[in-house]
N, C-alpha and C positions, 0 to 999 in steps of 0.2 A: 435585587428585583421584587417589585411588590406585585400582587394580584389584585385587581379590580374588575368585581363582577364576572370572576371566572377568566378574566383576560390578563395576560402579563403586563405589567406597567413598567416602562424603563425608567431609572431615577433620572431627575430632572439633571443631573450635573452631567450624565452621559449623553443626554439630549444636546445640553450646551456645548460640550465638548465636540461633537459630531457636526454641530452648526459651525463653530469656529474652523475645524478642518475643511468642511466644504468652501467656506469663503475663501480662506487662505489658497486652498489648490487653484479656485477659479481665476482669483487675483495673479497668482505665480504664472499660470498659462497664459494670461493675457498679456502681463509685463514682460517675461522671459529676462528675468534679470541676470547679470552675471555675478557669481558668486565667488568673493576671494577666500573666504575662510568658513569653517564650521560655525563660529561663534557669531557670525553674521545673522546666521540663521537660527541658532539655538536660542539667543537670549530673547529675541521677539516671541517666539513659539512658544518659550516656557512661560514668559509672562500673560499671553494672551490666554494660554490653556488653565494657568492657575486662577486668572482673572474670571474665566468662565465657572470655574469650580466656587469661586467665592462669590460669586452672582447668584449661583444656584444655592449656597449655604444661606445668603441674606434673604432669598425668597422663601426659603423653607422655614425661616427664622420668623419671619412676617412682616418683609419688605413692603409687601402690597397694602398695608395697614398702617404705614408711620403716622405718627403725629406732627403737627407743624413744626414745633420746635426741634425736636430730633432731626426732621428734614433739612432744617435751616443749619443745625451743627454740622450735619454731613457735608453739605455744600460749602460751609465755610471752611472745612477742612480740605475739601477737593482744592479751593482758592489758594489754600496757604501750601499745600503741596506742590501744586503747578507754579506757585511764585517762588517757592524754595529751590525747585528744579531749575528756574530760569525760563520754563516754558511760558510765563506769563511774567510781562513787565510793563513799566510805564513808557509811553511814547508820546512822540508830538511831531506828525507828518502827515501828508496826504495819504489817504486811505491805499492801499494797496495790497492785491491778494495773489499769491502764488502757491502752485501744487506741483510738488515733486513726486515722480514715480520712483519706487526703490523697491528693496526686498520686503516681501510682506513682514508687516509689523512695522518696519521702518517708514514705508509708504503704503498708500499715498500719505505724503506729507503735506501739511497746509501750514503756510505762514502768512499771517496777517499782521500788517502795521497800521494804526489809524491814528487819529488826533489825539487818542486818550491813551490806549493800550496796545502792546504788540503781544500776539498769540501764535505759538507755534504747536501745531497738533502731530505729534508723533504717535501713531495708532495704539502701540504696545503700552507706551508710556501713560497715556493718557486714559488708555482702559483699565490700566492697573490702579492709578491714582481714583478713578471714577469708583473702582471696585473697593478701594479701600475706605473712600467717603460712605458709599452706600453700607458697607458694614459696621462704620462708626454710627451712622443714623441709626440702625438697627440695635446695635448694642448700647447705645444711648438709651433709646424708647425702650430697651428691655430692662437694662441692669444699670445705667448710668456708670458702667465701669469700663469705658473704652480708653481711658487715658493712657494707660501702659502701651498697648498694643499701637495705639495710635501714634505715641512718641518714637516707637521703633519704626513705624512707616515713614515718618520724616527722614530717618536715614537712608531712605530708598530713592530718596530725591538729592540729596547731599552730593552723592557722587555723579550724578548725571546733568551738570552745569553746563557751563560756558562752551566746552568743546562741542557739546551734541547742538546747542541752539546755532551754533555758527557753523556747523555742518549743515543743517537743514536750512538755513537763511541762504547759504551759497549754494554749493553743489552737492547733490546726494548720489554722486556717482559711486561705484564700486571701491574705487581709491579712496576717496575721502572718508566712506564708512569704515573701511579697513583702519585708517589713522585714526577715527574717533574711537572705535574699540580697542586700540593700542594703547591710549591715553587715558581714557576714563576708566573708572574702578568698578565696572559692572558686575564683577562677582560680587563685591561689596553690597552694591546696591541691590542685587538680585537676593542675596541672603537676608537682607534686610526686609525686602519685598514678602519674601515667603515664610519669614518669622512673624512679619505683622499680620498677614493673611492668616496664618496658624494660631496666632493669638486671639484675634476677633472670633474665629471657630470655635476656640475653647470656651470663651466668655460665652458665647450665644449657646453651646451646648449645655454649660452648666447651668443656665437658665431652664433648660428642659428637664432637668433632673429633680 
């Protein structure tokens, strides 16, 4: 905790975590979901908490002053992550939008199918991939050394493919969520996500030394 003008100042990461916790609690009370296993709750909360810390790291490292080219690289990286995960795919159908309420982090999930693309927004996954994209952009802007942690981040998508998308596109009931968790390799995906966030943090910290 730092002190500014004689007043204590909370670290930005603490504030980000508090905001995530507050939003999660409010959504939980509103939806009142049925929980079948601890894993259903643990994975989204872990991803969202680490994403909040990752955003704080990116902001502290200069995310507010990104140059256009690194920002474009970060955006392209997010698109690659979403595509690899199966959350973004080509489509050719009449526009259709559906929203599914579920356990915080899994929901509210949004599934859109249109004439060109299909997009599935699962909050904790999209937040995680967006955080990786932001960190990649800042790392490229600062050092052009984002390739290794970025490659590791791709592993966080490989284990979250068709089973997840099929669940969101169909029904996000507690039973289907439990089935998804039992078949998808979320421990591997989560480990890759954490390793990637840590890799970016190390790259950015070295540029400050």
